[in-house]
Structures are given as C-alpha cells and as structure tokens.
HTML snippet that shows the backbone in 3Dmol.js (N, CA, C, O; Angstrom):
<script src="https://3Dmol.org/build/3Dmol-min.js"></script>
<div id="view" style="width:600px;height:400px;position:relative"></div>
<script>
const pdb = `
ATOM      1  N   MET A   1      57.487  90.700 128.927  1.00  0.00           N
ATOM      2  CA  MET A   1      57.737  90.267 127.517  1.00  0.00           C
ATOM      3  C   MET A   1      59.239  90.735 127.465  1.00  0.00           C
ATOM      4  O   MET A   1      59.722  91.417 128.369  1.00  0.00           O
ATOM      5  N   CYS A   2      59.885  90.369 126.459  1.00  0.00           N
ATOM      6  CA  CYS A   2      61.174  90.779 126.027  1.00  0.00           C
ATOM      7  C   CYS A   2      61.230  90.936 124.673  1.00  0.00           C
ATOM      8  O   CYS A   2      60.846  90.038 123.923  1.00  0.00           O
ATOM      9  N   ARG A   3      61.692  92.038 124.248  1.00  0.00           N
ATOM     10  CA  ARG A   3      61.580  92.512 122.956  1.00  0.00           C
ATOM     11  C   ARG A   3      63.586  92.691 122.603  1.00  0.00           C
ATOM     12  O   ARG A   3      64.487  92.862 123.424  1.00  0.00           O
ATOM     13  N   ALA A   4      63.641  92.593 121.493  1.00  0.00           N
ATOM     14  CA  ALA A   4      65.262  93.075 120.764  1.00  0.00           C
ATOM     15  C   ALA A   4      64.852  94.503 120.438  1.00  0.00           C
ATOM     16  O   ALA A   4      63.874  94.794 119.750  1.00  0.00           O
ATOM     17  N   GLU A   5      65.628  95.298 120.953  1.00  0.00           N
ATOM     18  CA  GLU A   5      65.667  96.847 120.848  1.00  0.00           C
ATOM     19  C   GLU A   5      67.092  97.369 120.339  1.00  0.00           C
ATOM     20  O   GLU A   5      68.129  96.847 120.750  1.00  0.00           O
ATOM     21  N   PRO A   6      67.090  98.299 119.535  1.00  0.00           N
ATOM     22  CA  PRO A   6      68.474  99.023 119.501  1.00  0.00           C
ATOM     23  C   PRO A   6      68.508  99.681 120.351  1.00  0.00           C
ATOM     24  O   PRO A   6      67.531 100.312 120.755  1.00  0.00           O
ATOM     25  N   ARG A   7      70.081  99.724 121.051  1.00  0.00           N
ATOM     26  CA  ARG A   7      70.349 100.706 122.204  1.00  0.00           C
ATOM     27  C   ARG A   7      71.810 101.213 121.916  1.00  0.00           C
ATOM     28  O   ARG A   7      72.673 100.479 121.437  1.00  0.00           O
ATOM     29  N   ARG A   8      72.018 102.561 122.256  1.00  0.00           N
ATOM     30  CA  ARG A   8      73.346 103.305 122.116  1.00  0.00           C
ATOM     31  C   ARG A   8      74.266 102.645 123.377  1.00  0.00           C
ATOM     32  O   ARG A   8      73.873 102.211 124.460  1.00  0.00           O
ATOM     33  N   ILE A   9      75.632 102.731 122.830  1.00  0.00           N
ATOM     34  CA  ILE A   9      76.581 102.457 124.019  1.00  0.00           C
ATOM     35  C   ILE A   9      77.178 103.394 124.633  1.00  0.00           C
ATOM     36  O   ILE A   9      77.768 104.332 124.096  1.00  0.00           O
ATOM     37  N   LEU A  10      77.085 103.236 125.543  1.00  0.00           N
ATOM     38  CA  LEU A  10      77.906 103.950 126.519  1.00  0.00           C
ATOM     39  C   LEU A  10      79.294 104.287 126.943  1.00  0.00           C
ATOM     40  O   LEU A  10      79.941 105.334 126.974  1.00  0.00           O
ATOM     41  N   GLN A  11      79.581 102.803 127.321  1.00  0.00           N
ATOM     42  CA  GLN A  11      80.646 102.478 127.643  1.00  0.00           C
ATOM     43  C   GLN A  11      81.285 100.840 127.669  1.00  0.00           C
ATOM     44  O   GLN A  11      80.548  99.885 127.910  1.00  0.00           O
ATOM     45  N   LEU A  12      82.492 100.714 127.434  1.00  0.00           N
ATOM     46  CA  LEU A  12      82.561  99.054 127.222  1.00  0.00           C
ATOM     47  C   LEU A  12      83.658  98.829 128.900  1.00  0.00           C
ATOM     48  O   LEU A  12      84.385  99.645 129.465  1.00  0.00           O
ATOM     49  N   ASP A  13      83.370  97.578 129.204  1.00  0.00           N
ATOM     50  CA  ASP A  13      84.192  96.851 130.227  1.00  0.00           C
ATOM     51  C   ASP A  13      84.233  95.616 129.930  1.00  0.00           C
ATOM     52  O   ASP A  13      83.332  94.886 130.341  1.00  0.00           O
ATOM     53  N   GLY A  14      85.336  95.072 129.114  1.00  0.00           N
ATOM     54  CA  GLY A  14      85.610  93.685 128.740  1.00  0.00           C
ATOM     55  C   GLY A  14      84.696  93.466 128.115  1.00  0.00           C
ATOM     56  O   GLY A  14      84.425  94.084 127.086  1.00  0.00           O
ATOM     57  N   SER A  15      83.899  92.380 128.675  1.00  0.00           N
ATOM     58  CA  SER A  15      82.756  91.559 127.746  1.00  0.00           C
ATOM     59  C   SER A  15      81.394  92.084 127.850  1.00  0.00           C
ATOM     60  O   SER A  15      80.373  91.543 127.426  1.00  0.00           O
ATOM     61  N   ARG A  16      81.500  93.250 128.490  1.00  0.00           N
ATOM     62  CA  ARG A  16      80.087  94.160 128.795  1.00  0.00           C
ATOM     63  C   ARG A  16      80.288  95.265 128.306  1.00  0.00           C
ATOM     64  O   ARG A  16      81.399  95.790 128.241  1.00  0.00           O
ATOM     65  N   LEU A  17      79.086  95.827 127.844  1.00  0.00           N
ATOM     66  CA  LEU A  17      78.777  96.921 127.306  1.00  0.00           C
ATOM     67  C   LEU A  17      77.630  97.767 128.464  1.00  0.00           C
ATOM     68  O   LEU A  17      76.801  97.114 129.098  1.00  0.00           O
ATOM     69  N   GLU A  18      77.731  99.021 128.574  1.00  0.00           N
ATOM     70  CA  GLU A  18      76.696  99.812 129.197  1.00  0.00           C
ATOM     71  C   GLU A  18      76.207 100.416 128.261  1.00  0.00           C
ATOM     72  O   GLU A  18      76.951 101.135 127.594  1.00  0.00           O
ATOM     73  N   VAL A  19      74.757 100.306 127.914  1.00  0.00           N
ATOM     74  CA  VAL A  19      73.941 101.200 126.944  1.00  0.00           C
ATOM     75  C   VAL A  19      72.789 101.808 127.467  1.00  0.00           C
ATOM     76  O   VAL A  19      72.338 101.539 128.580  1.00  0.00           O
ATOM     77  N   ASP A  20      72.266 102.685 126.625  1.00  0.00           N
ATOM     78  CA  ASP A  20      71.197 103.875 127.550  1.00  0.00           C
ATOM     79  C   ASP A  20      69.840 103.006 127.200  1.00  0.00           C
ATOM     80  O   ASP A  20      69.459 102.578 126.111  1.00  0.00           O
ATOM     81  N   LEU A  21      69.295 102.907 128.396  1.00  0.00           N
ATOM     82  CA  LEU A  21      68.082 102.040 128.412  1.00  0.00           C
ATOM     83  C   LEU A  21      67.051 103.143 128.696  1.00  0.00           C
ATOM     84  O   LEU A  21      66.705 103.338 129.861  1.00  0.00           O
ATOM     85  N   ASP A  22      66.550 103.862 127.708  1.00  0.00           N
ATOM     86  CA  ASP A  22      65.429 104.924 128.169  1.00  0.00           C
ATOM     87  C   ASP A  22      65.772 105.855 128.972  1.00  0.00           C
ATOM     88  O   ASP A  22      65.003 106.275 129.837  1.00  0.00           O
ATOM     89  N   GLY A  23      67.121 106.363 128.775  1.00  0.00           N
ATOM     90  CA  GLY A  23      67.535 107.315 129.716  1.00  0.00           C
ATOM     91  C   GLY A  23      68.364 106.855 130.761  1.00  0.00           C
ATOM     92  O   GLY A  23      69.226 107.601 131.227  1.00  0.00           O
ATOM     93  N   GLU A  24      68.157 105.433 131.279  1.00  0.00           N
ATOM     94  CA  GLU A  24      69.152 104.929 132.261  1.00  0.00           C
ATOM     95  C   GLU A  24      70.216 103.860 131.958  1.00  0.00           C
ATOM     96  O   GLU A  24      69.985 102.935 131.178  1.00  0.00           O
ATOM     97  N   PRO A  25      71.464 104.023 132.639  1.00  0.00           N
ATOM     98  CA  PRO A  25      72.425 102.870 131.986  1.00  0.00           C
ATOM     99  C   PRO A  25      72.085 101.301 132.387  1.00  0.00           C
ATOM    100  O   PRO A  25      71.702 101.203 133.552  1.00  0.00           O
ATOM    101  N   LEU A  26      72.127 100.477 131.903  1.00  0.00           N
ATOM    102  CA  LEU A  26      72.478  99.449 131.884  1.00  0.00           C
ATOM    103  C   LEU A  26      73.386  98.703 131.078  1.00  0.00           C
ATOM    104  O   LEU A  26      73.733  98.949 129.922  1.00  0.00           O
ATOM    105  N   TRP A  27      73.806  97.561 131.980  1.00  0.00           N
ATOM    106  CA  TRP A  27      75.112  96.417 131.446  1.00  0.00           C
ATOM    107  C   TRP A  27      74.500  95.422 130.986  1.00  0.00           C
ATOM    108  O   TRP A  27      73.657  94.816 131.648  1.00  0.00           O
ATOM    109  N   VAL A  28      74.856  95.086 129.698  1.00  0.00           N
ATOM    110  CA  VAL A  28      74.690  93.943 129.105  1.00  0.00           C
ATOM    111  C   VAL A  28      75.579  93.197 128.353  1.00  0.00           C
ATOM    112  O   VAL A  28      76.499  93.885 127.909  1.00  0.00           O
ATOM    113  N   GLY A  29      75.623  91.917 128.030  1.00  0.00           N
ATOM    114  CA  GLY A  29      76.636  91.205 127.661  1.00  0.00           C
ATOM    115  C   GLY A  29      77.151  91.690 126.050  1.00  0.00           C
ATOM    116  O   GLY A  29      76.320  92.022 125.204  1.00  0.00           O
ATOM    117  N   SER A  30      78.264  91.680 125.845  1.00  0.00           N
ATOM    118  CA  SER A  30      78.752  92.029 124.352  1.00  0.00           C
ATOM    119  C   SER A  30      78.263  90.822 123.171  1.00  0.00           C
ATOM    120  O   SER A  30      78.502  91.014 121.979  1.00  0.00           O
ATOM    121  N   GLY A  31      77.765  89.939 123.511  1.00  0.00           N
ATOM    122  CA  GLY A  31      77.923  88.748 122.785  1.00  0.00           C
ATOM    123  C   GLY A  31      79.029  88.282 121.833  1.00  0.00           C
ATOM    124  O   GLY A  31      79.050  87.591 120.814  1.00  0.00           O
ATOM    125  N   GLY A  32      79.946  88.936 122.574  1.00  0.00           N
ATOM    126  CA  GLY A  32      81.329  88.344 121.872  1.00  0.00           C
ATOM    127  C   GLY A  32      81.814  89.137 120.532  1.00  0.00           C
ATOM    128  O   GLY A  32      82.639  88.734 119.712  1.00  0.00           O
ATOM    129  N   MET A  33      80.965  90.589 120.514  1.00  0.00           N
ATOM    130  CA  MET A  33      81.146  91.253 119.392  1.00  0.00           C
ATOM    131  C   MET A  33      82.651  91.896 119.535  1.00  0.00           C
ATOM    132  O   MET A  33      83.213  91.803 120.626  1.00  0.00           O
ATOM    133  N   THR A  34      83.245  92.488 118.536  1.00  0.00           N
ATOM    134  CA  THR A  34      84.633  93.323 118.659  1.00  0.00           C
ATOM    135  C   THR A  34      84.174  94.398 117.739  1.00  0.00           C
ATOM    136  O   THR A  34      83.195  94.501 117.001  1.00  0.00           O
ATOM    137  N   GLY A  35      85.460  95.376 118.087  1.00  0.00           N
ATOM    138  CA  GLY A  35      85.598  96.309 117.527  1.00  0.00           C
ATOM    139  C   GLY A  35      84.189  97.884 117.623  1.00  0.00           C
ATOM    140  O   GLY A  35      84.112  98.921 116.964  1.00  0.00           O
ATOM    141  N   LEU A  36      83.354  97.347 118.705  1.00  0.00           N
ATOM    142  CA  LEU A  36      82.307  98.693 119.229  1.00  0.00           C
ATOM    143  C   LEU A  36      82.952  99.348 120.030  1.00  0.00           C
ATOM    144  O   LEU A  36      83.922  99.008 120.707  1.00  0.00           O
ATOM    145  N   ALA A  37      82.203 100.711 119.942  1.00  0.00           N
ATOM    146  CA  ALA A  37      82.884 101.636 120.369  1.00  0.00           C
ATOM    147  C   ALA A  37      81.384 102.190 120.878  1.00  0.00           C
ATOM    148  O   ALA A  37      80.270 101.857 120.474  1.00  0.00           O
ATOM    149  N   PRO A  38      81.852 103.384 122.153  1.00  0.00           N
ATOM    150  CA  PRO A  38      80.750 104.452 122.873  1.00  0.00           C
ATOM    151  C   PRO A  38      80.500 105.126 121.472  1.00  0.00           C
ATOM    152  O   PRO A  38      81.301 105.521 120.625  1.00  0.00           O
ATOM    153  N   GLY A  39      78.904 105.127 121.515  1.00  0.00           N
ATOM    154  CA  GLY A  39      78.355 105.979 120.506  1.00  0.00           C
ATOM    155  C   GLY A  39      77.518 104.841 119.472  1.00  0.00           C
ATOM    156  O   GLY A  39      76.355 104.999 119.100  1.00  0.00           O
ATOM    157  N   ASP A  40      78.304 103.795 119.149  1.00  0.00           N
ATOM    158  CA  ASP A  40      77.817 102.454 118.556  1.00  0.00           C
ATOM    159  C   ASP A  40      76.330 102.237 118.842  1.00  0.00           C
ATOM    160  O   ASP A  40      75.860 102.747 119.860  1.00  0.00           O
ATOM    161  N   TYR A  41      75.532 101.501 118.002  1.00  0.00           N
ATOM    162  CA  TYR A  41      74.296 101.118 118.595  1.00  0.00           C
ATOM    163  C   TYR A  41      74.429  99.547 118.212  1.00  0.00           C
ATOM    164  O   TYR A  41      74.876  99.030 117.188  1.00  0.00           O
ATOM    165  N   VAL A  42      73.862  98.940 119.444  1.00  0.00           N
ATOM    166  CA  VAL A  42      73.640  97.396 119.163  1.00  0.00           C
ATOM    167  C   VAL A  42      72.121  96.970 119.256  1.00  0.00           C
ATOM    168  O   VAL A  42      71.289  97.831 119.540  1.00  0.00           O
ATOM    169  N   VAL A  43      71.712  95.571 119.006  1.00  0.00           N
ATOM    170  CA  VAL A  43      70.271  95.402 119.099  1.00  0.00           C
ATOM    171  C   VAL A  43      70.612  94.604 120.436  1.00  0.00           C
ATOM    172  O   VAL A  43      71.573  93.842 120.543  1.00  0.00           O
ATOM    173  N   VAL A  44      69.646  94.900 121.485  1.00  0.00           N
ATOM    174  CA  VAL A  44      69.956  93.950 122.545  1.00  0.00           C
ATOM    175  C   VAL A  44      68.840  93.387 123.101  1.00  0.00           C
ATOM    176  O   VAL A  44      67.770  93.983 123.215  1.00  0.00           O
ATOM    177  N   TYR A  45      69.123  91.848 123.582  1.00  0.00           N
ATOM    178  CA  TYR A  45      67.899  90.968 123.425  1.00  0.00           C
ATOM    179  C   TYR A  45      68.184  90.209 124.707  1.00  0.00           C
ATOM    180  O   TYR A  45      69.220  89.557 124.833  1.00  0.00           O
ATOM    181  N   ALA A  46      67.163  90.303 125.764  1.00  0.00           N
ATOM    182  CA  ALA A  46      67.413  89.488 127.046  1.00  0.00           C
ATOM    183  C   ALA A  46      68.768  89.552 127.762  1.00  0.00           C
ATOM    184  O   ALA A  46      69.231  88.620 128.420  1.00  0.00           O
ATOM    185  N   GLY A  47      69.501  91.018 127.530  1.00  0.00           N
ATOM    186  CA  GLY A  47      70.527  91.045 128.190  1.00  0.00           C
ATOM    187  C   GLY A  47      71.521  90.990 127.348  1.00  0.00           C
ATOM    188  O   GLY A  47      72.570  91.249 127.937  1.00  0.00           O
ATOM    189  N   GLN A  48      71.652  90.801 126.394  1.00  0.00           N
ATOM    190  CA  GLN A  48      72.829  90.412 125.353  1.00  0.00           C
ATOM    191  C   GLN A  48      72.935  91.425 124.189  1.00  0.00           C
ATOM    192  O   GLN A  48      71.938  91.707 123.526  1.00  0.00           O
ATOM    193  N   ALA A  49      73.891  91.854 123.995  1.00  0.00           N
ATOM    194  CA  ALA A  49      73.764  92.303 122.403  1.00  0.00           C
ATOM    195  C   ALA A  49      73.718  91.391 121.436  1.00  0.00           C
ATOM    196  O   ALA A  49      74.356  90.368 121.688  1.00  0.00           O
ATOM    197  N   VAL A  50      73.221  91.427 120.506  1.00  0.00           N
ATOM    198  CA  VAL A  50      73.158  90.462 119.448  1.00  0.00           C
ATOM    199  C   VAL A  50      73.527  90.745 118.207  1.00  0.00           C
ATOM    200  O   VAL A  50      73.918  89.814 117.503  1.00  0.00           O
ATOM    201  N   GLU A  51      73.489  91.894 117.753  1.00  0.00           N
ATOM    202  CA  GLU A  51      74.107  92.533 116.669  1.00  0.00           C
ATOM    203  C   GLU A  51      74.091  93.957 116.697  1.00  0.00           C
ATOM    204  O   GLU A  51      73.252  94.658 117.262  1.00  0.00           O
ATOM    205  N   ARG A  52      75.186  94.369 115.974  1.00  0.00           N
ATOM    206  CA  ARG A  52      75.664  96.073 115.474  1.00  0.00           C
ATOM    207  C   ARG A  52      74.535  96.424 114.787  1.00  0.00           C
ATOM    208  O   ARG A  52      73.904  95.547 114.196  1.00  0.00           O
ATOM    209  N   MET A  53      74.102  97.809 114.764  1.00  0.00           N
ATOM    210  CA  MET A  53      72.891  98.352 114.137  1.00  0.00           C
ATOM    211  C   MET A  53      73.195  99.624 113.347  1.00  0.00           C
ATOM    212  O   MET A  53      73.883 100.330 114.084  1.00  0.00           O
ATOM    213  N   ASP A  54      73.013 100.158 112.315  1.00  0.00           N
ATOM    214  CA  ASP A  54      73.191 101.446 111.908  1.00  0.00           C
ATOM    215  C   ASP A  54      72.966 102.150 112.389  1.00  0.00           C
ATOM    216  O   ASP A  54      71.866 101.918 112.891  1.00  0.00           O
ATOM    217  N   ARG A  55      73.553 103.710 112.842  1.00  0.00           N
ATOM    218  CA  ARG A  55      72.850 104.747 113.694  1.00  0.00           C
ATOM    219  C   ARG A  55      71.680 105.280 113.140  1.00  0.00           C
ATOM    220  O   ARG A  55      70.722 105.343 113.911  1.00  0.00           O
ATOM    221  N   ASP A  56      71.512 105.694 111.948  1.00  0.00           N
ATOM    222  CA  ASP A  56      70.164 105.918 111.342  1.00  0.00           C
ATOM    223  C   ASP A  56      68.809 104.926 111.389  1.00  0.00           C
ATOM    224  O   ASP A  56      67.649 105.325 111.498  1.00  0.00           O
ATOM    225  N   GLU A  57      69.192 103.713 111.294  1.00  0.00           N
ATOM    226  CA  GLU A  57      68.356 103.025 111.219  1.00  0.00           C
ATOM    227  C   GLU A  57      67.767 102.862 112.822  1.00  0.00           C
ATOM    228  O   GLU A  57      66.581 102.836 113.151  1.00  0.00           O
ATOM    229  N   ALA A  58      68.933 102.762 113.691  1.00  0.00           N
ATOM    230  CA  ALA A  58      68.434 102.531 115.140  1.00  0.00           C
ATOM    231  C   ALA A  58      67.915 103.686 115.762  1.00  0.00           C
ATOM    232  O   ALA A  58      67.195 103.545 116.750  1.00  0.00           O
ATOM    233  N   GLU A  59      68.207 104.945 115.272  1.00  0.00           N
ATOM    234  CA  GLU A  59      67.662 106.196 115.882  1.00  0.00           C
ATOM    235  C   GLU A  59      66.052 106.060 114.984  1.00  0.00           C
ATOM    236  O   GLU A  59      65.057 106.466 115.584  1.00  0.00           O
ATOM    237  N   ASP A  60      65.940 105.671 114.027  1.00  0.00           N
ATOM    238  CA  ASP A  60      64.456 105.726 113.452  1.00  0.00           C
ATOM    239  C   ASP A  60      63.772 104.332 114.276  1.00  0.00           C
ATOM    240  O   ASP A  60      62.617 104.584 114.620  1.00  0.00           O
ATOM    241  N   ILE A  61      64.100 103.313 114.559  1.00  0.00           N
ATOM    242  CA  ILE A  61      63.314 102.531 115.424  1.00  0.00           C
ATOM    243  C   ILE A  61      63.151 103.154 116.945  1.00  0.00           C
ATOM    244  O   ILE A  61      62.056 103.159 117.508  1.00  0.00           O
ATOM    245  N   ILE A  62      64.120 103.579 117.435  1.00  0.00           N
ATOM    246  CA  ILE A  62      63.740 104.159 118.685  1.00  0.00           C
ATOM    247  C   ILE A  62      62.533 105.387 118.710  1.00  0.00           C
ATOM    248  O   ILE A  62      61.777 105.377 119.682  1.00  0.00           O
ATOM    249  N   ARG A  63      62.378 106.240 117.860  1.00  0.00           N
ATOM    250  CA  ARG A  63      61.977 107.272 117.454  1.00  0.00           C
ATOM    251  C   ARG A  63      60.174 106.680 117.127  1.00  0.00           C
ATOM    252  O   ARG A  63      59.134 107.097 117.636  1.00  0.00           O
ATOM    253  N   PHE A  64      60.323 105.892 116.385  1.00  0.00           N
ATOM    254  CA  PHE A  64      59.275 104.951 116.141  1.00  0.00           C
ATOM    255  C   PHE A  64      58.402 104.423 117.504  1.00  0.00           C
ATOM    256  O   PHE A  64      57.311 104.803 117.928  1.00  0.00           O
ATOM    257  N   ASN A  65      59.287 103.449 117.979  1.00  0.00           N
ATOM    258  CA  ASN A  65      58.851 102.981 119.442  1.00  0.00           C
ATOM    259  C   ASN A  65      58.333 103.926 120.384  1.00  0.00           C
ATOM    260  O   ASN A  65      57.283 103.694 120.983  1.00  0.00           O
ATOM    261  N   ASP A  66      59.028 105.029 120.568  1.00  0.00           N
ATOM    262  CA  ASP A  66      58.653 106.149 121.552  1.00  0.00           C
ATOM    263  C   ASP A  66      57.164 106.809 121.024  1.00  0.00           C
ATOM    264  O   ASP A  66      56.167 107.085 121.691  1.00  0.00           O
ATOM    265  N   GLU A  67      57.408 106.948 119.605  1.00  0.00           N
ATOM    266  CA  GLU A  67      55.851 107.342 119.394  1.00  0.00           C
ATOM    267  C   GLU A  67      54.668 106.519 119.182  1.00  0.00           C
ATOM    268  O   GLU A  67      53.558 106.979 118.917  1.00  0.00           O
ATOM    269  N   LEU A  68      54.945 105.298 119.306  1.00  0.00           N
ATOM    270  CA  LEU A  68      53.879 104.142 119.132  1.00  0.00           C
ATOM    271  C   LEU A  68      53.383 103.970 120.796  1.00  0.00           C
ATOM    272  O   LEU A  68      52.264 103.587 121.138  1.00  0.00           O
ATOM    273  N   GLU A  69      54.582 104.378 121.793  1.00  0.00           N
ATOM    274  CA  GLU A  69      54.274 103.894 123.084  1.00  0.00           C
ATOM    275  C   GLU A  69      53.442 105.375 123.297  1.00  0.00           C
ATOM    276  O   GLU A  69      52.282 105.188 123.663  1.00  0.00           O
ATOM    277  N   GLY A  70      53.790 106.688 123.148  1.00  0.00           N
ATOM    278  CA  GLY A  70      52.618 107.594 123.240  1.00  0.00           C
ATOM    279  C   GLY A  70      51.494 107.512 122.731  1.00  0.00           C
ATOM    280  O   GLY A  70      50.712 108.345 123.190  1.00  0.00           O
ATOM    281  N   MET A  71      51.016 106.747 121.848  1.00  0.00           N
ATOM    282  CA  MET A  71      49.808 106.871 121.176  1.00  0.00           C
ATOM    283  C   MET A  71      49.185 105.845 121.825  1.00  0.00           C
ATOM    284  O   MET A  71      47.959 105.922 121.899  1.00  0.00           O
ATOM    285  N   LEU A  72      49.782 104.814 122.359  1.00  0.00           N
ATOM    286  CA  LEU A  72      49.145 103.370 123.202  1.00  0.00           C
ATOM    287  C   LEU A  72      48.604 104.018 124.677  1.00  0.00           C
ATOM    288  O   LEU A  72      47.522 103.795 125.220  1.00  0.00           O
ATOM    289  N   GLU A  73      49.687 104.874 125.139  1.00  0.00           N
ATOM    290  CA  GLU A  73      49.304 105.521 126.442  1.00  0.00           C
ATOM    291  C   GLU A  73      48.041 106.495 126.279  1.00  0.00           C
ATOM    292  O   GLU A  73      47.095 106.407 127.062  1.00  0.00           O
ATOM    293  N   ALA A  74      48.058 107.336 125.338  1.00  0.00           N
ATOM    294  CA  ALA A  74      47.118 108.399 124.820  1.00  0.00           C
ATOM    295  C   ALA A  74      45.805 107.750 124.628  1.00  0.00           C
ATOM    296  O   ALA A  74      44.817 108.289 125.127  1.00  0.00           O
ATOM    297  N   ALA A  75      45.684 106.649 123.958  1.00  0.00           N
ATOM    298  CA  ALA A  75      44.602 105.785 123.855  1.00  0.00           C
ATOM    299  C   ALA A  75      43.917 105.140 125.005  1.00  0.00           C
ATOM    300  O   ALA A  75      42.737 104.790 124.992  1.00  0.00           O
ATOM    301  N   SER A  76      44.647 105.024 125.887  1.00  0.00           N
ATOM    302  CA  SER A  76      44.246 104.254 127.054  1.00  0.00           C
ATOM    303  C   SER A  76      43.650 104.964 128.425  1.00  0.00           C
ATOM    304  O   SER A  76      43.105 104.514 129.433  1.00  0.00           O
ATOM    305  N   GLN A  77      43.982 106.170 128.017  1.00  0.00           N
ATOM    306  CA  GLN A  77      43.635 107.398 129.090  1.00  0.00           C
ATOM    307  C   GLN A  77      42.203 107.435 128.552  1.00  0.00           C
ATOM    308  O   GLN A  77      41.389 108.234 129.014  1.00  0.00           O
TER     309      GLN A  77
END
`;
const viewer = $3Dmol.createViewer("view");
viewer.addModel(pdb, "pdb");
viewer.setStyle({}, {cartoon: {color: "spectrum"}});
viewer.zoomTo();
viewer.render();
</script>
C-alpha cells in the first residue's frame, strides 16, 4: 500500500530530492516544485514530492504515525 507521507529533505540534485525515509535516505522526484531547501518538508506519494508542508504540521503527523505503528505492533504481540 502506498501512503502520502511527509518527509524531510536531506539534499537536492536537479529534479530529485533526497528525503529521510524512517532514518534511511531515499531519492524521489521533485514534482517540479521550486524554492525547496534541505530541512524543508514535502509530502511524498509514489516516489514523487506532491506538495510542500509546514514543518510543525509534518512533524506532528510523523510523530502520530510513529505512535500509531507502535500501538499496532504492541497489539499484535
């Protein structure tokens, strides 16, 4: 299943962005967005950045998803 997830940009290379995917770097397409910089957050879906996201909102969503995954993992044990 593919989910749209906020990811922090690590570096840029032309039309590609390297983002942090749960502690691992991953290259995705920039989706034609301009004005991005390392440290910015973008929503990534199916290997493409689809929109820029506010840092606080992105970090809240990432934290929520981490907590949800932890609860689901604990419930399955």
